[in-house]
N, C-alpha and C positions, 0 to 999 in steps of 0.2 A: 894692519888697520882695515883690510877689507874683511876679514873673518869677523872681527870685533863689531864691524858695522853690519853684518850679516844678522846679527844677533840682537841688534837694538831696534826697537821700533821707531819709525820715523826720524833717522838721526840728523842731527843738525851740528854742522863743524862750523868753527870760526877761523879762517885762516889769518893769524896775525903776522903782519909783515911790519919790518922796521923802516923808519922814513930815510934811512941812510941808503936804501937800495936805488931811492927815486932821484936820479942824478938827470938823467934824460929822458925825452918824451916816450922812447920806446921800452923805458923800465917801467913805465904805467901800463903800457901794453902787456908786458910780462906779467904783473900782477893780475889784469884782468883774465889772461889765459891760464895762470897758474890756478886761480880760483875755479876757473872751469875744469881743467884738469883733475884737480882734487873731486870735484863733484863727480865727474866721468867715471874715475877710478873707484872712489869709495861708493859711489850710488847713494850720495847724500845731498843733501841741502848745504852749499856752502857759501859762507857771509864772508867776504873780506872786512878785515880789521887793520886799520892803521894803528900802531902802537907808538907811544911816547910822543903825542902830539903836542905835550907841554914844551917840548924843545924846538918846535917849530916857530920860525918868525913868518913864514909864507904859506900859512895854511890854506888861505883862500885862494891862492894859486894851484895849491895840491888839489885842493877839493874840484878844482875845474877839469883838471886831467883826469881825475877817477870817476867823476859823475857825468862828464859830456864827451860821450865818445865823437861826437863831430869836432868837438876844440881839439882834442887829442889829435885827432885823424889830420886836422887842417896844420897842426904843428908838426906831425911826422912827415906831411908831404912838403914841408919846406926844409927838411934835412937831406943831406946827399948820401948819407951812409948807406949801406947794404942792411945794415940793422934796422934803420928808419924805414926803409922801403918794403922790408919783409913785414915789420909791424904795421905799415899802414895798410897794407894788404889783409893783415889778420884781423885788424881793427875794423874794416869796413864789413866782415861777415859776422862780427860778436852780435850785433842785434838780433841775426838769424839763428844762432847756435846757442844763446846763452838766456838762463832766465833774469828778468828784471830784479836785481837786488839792491837794496844800499848798503852803502860803505859805513862800518862802524869807525869812527875816531874816538881813541882810547888813551886815558892817562891813568895809570895807576897812583902815581904821585899826587896828582890833582884831583883824584877821583871823579873823572869826567867820562862820559859815555856810558857808564855802566846802566842808566837809566834806559838807554837804546837797545841795549844788548839785551836787558830783561824784555823789553817790548818786542824786539825781532824774536826772540824765543816763544814768546806768548803768541804772537802772531803766526809762527811756524806750527805750533800745537793745536791750535784752533782753527776752525774753517771760517773765521769772520775776517781775516785780515789777510793782506798781500805782504810782500818783503821790499815793496820798493820805498 
């Protein structure tokens, strides 16, 4: 992947993740940091994309966790596990170490979110937009 990205001008990566991995608040932190790690490793701009949103009944709640670091941090702080504590501490530094990007919400079955994907790609390749 690294060699491939080195030969591409201004690469853009969409990190697609499945909603089944989002069970606990620390799972949302994982998604945010995995996106950041892909960005770091490949030297690309990486956008997280939640796949199969047509299967979700609680998309509004999921969006809160993915889009609002303070909301996520508050819920992590309420948990007592070591995973939650680590995720809480990591989420506190997210604003300092990651670029602001929006999350894509996609459904191939319902053909949802692909306009947003096209917009993100356009904004990435022009100087007129940002990815928030």
